[in-house]
C-alpha positions in Angstrom: 7.1 5.9 -3.7 7.9 5.8 0.2 11.5 4.5 0.4 13.6 3.7 4.2 15.8 6.4 4.0 17.2 3.4 7.3 17.6 0.9 5.7 17.2 1.4 2.2 14.0 -1.2 1.8 11.8 -0.1 -0.1 8.1 0.4 2.0 5.4 1.0 -2.2 5.5 2.2 -4.9 2.2 4.1 -5.1 1.1 7.2 -3.4 -2.6 8.0 -2.6 -1.9 11.8 -0.8 -5.0 12.6 1.7 -4.8 15.8 1.0 -8.6 16.6 0.6 -11.1 16.9 2.1 -13.2 14.4 0.5 -10.5 11.7 0.5 -9.9 12.1 3.8 -12.8 11.4 5.3 -13.4 8.1 3.0 -9.7 6.9 2.9 -10.0 3.7 2.9 -13.7 3.0 4.3 -15.4 0.5 2.7 -11.7 -0.6 -0.2 -12.4 -4.2 -0.8 -8.6 -4.2 -1.2 -5.4 -2.1 -0.7 -2.8 -2.7 -3.2 0.3 -4.9 -1.7 2.7 -1.6 -3.0 0.7 1.3 -2.3 -0.4 3.5 0.8 -1.9 6.4 1.9 -0.7 8.9 3.2 -2.5 11.9 5.7 -0.6 15.1 5.9 -1.6 17.1 9.8 -2.8 13.7 11.1 -2.7 12.1 14.9 -5.0 10.0 14.5 -6.7 7.8 12.3 -9.7 5.3 12.7 -10.4 1.8 11.1 -14.3 2.1 10.5 -16.5 0.6 7.7 -13.2 -1.3 7.2 -13.0 -5.1 5.7 -9.2 -5.1 6.8 -6.5 -4.2 9.1 -4.1 -2.2 8.5 -0.6 -0.9 9.6 -0.5 2.9 10.7 3.1 4.6 10.7 3.1 7.8 12.2 5.6 10.4 11.1 6.7 13.5 12.4 8.0 16.8 10.5 11.7 15.5 9.3 9.5 11.9 8.6 11.0 9.9 10.9 8.7 7.3 12.2 7.9 8.1 15.7 5.8 5.1 16.6 4.0 2.4 14.5 1.1 0.3 14.8 1.1 -2.9 13.3 -2.8 -5.0 11.9 -4.6 -2.4 13.1 -8.9 -4.5 13.2 -11.6 -2.8 11.6 -14.1 -0.8 13.6 -10.8 -0.1 15.8 -9.1 4.0 16.9 -6.0 4.8 16.5 -3.8 6.1 19.6 -2.8 9.7 19.5 0.4 10.5 19.0 1.5 14.1 19.5 3.9 15.6 17.2 2.9 13.3 14.6 2.6 15.1 11.2 1.9 12.5 8.7 0.1 9.8 9.2 1.1 6.9 6.9 -1.7 3.8 5.9 -0.7 0.4 4.2 -1.5 -3.1 4.2 0.2 -5.0 7.1 3.1 -6.4 5.2 4.2 -2.7 5.3 5.5 -3.0 9.5 7.8 -5.8 7.8 10.4 -3.1 6.6 10.2 -0.8 8.8 10.9 0.1 12.8 10.1 3.3 15.2 13.0 5.5 14.9 13.2 5.2 11.1 13.5 8.5 8.2 11.4 7.9 5.7 10.9 9.9 2.5 8.3 10.2 -0.1 
């Protein structure tokens, strides 16, 4: 579960940890539909790509305290996110997750 500690809103009920090479490599590539209540969490990551993806995603860049330091909304397929220095986690989810999160918010998962 991922919640926004700053505003108390639920971000997602399920987390897919991208903590192994195979999960990090595949990620959401070729996925036809990400569930609205699921996010992927990439530890020790500063940048992602959307190659071979079929839909846009929202990407949240978090520091070591799980504070959102950057929010990229609707990154479309075949793009590369910005490199965010200081990011320790990246959360990928459907574009709707952006509605409940702002830069500076603290998340819990």
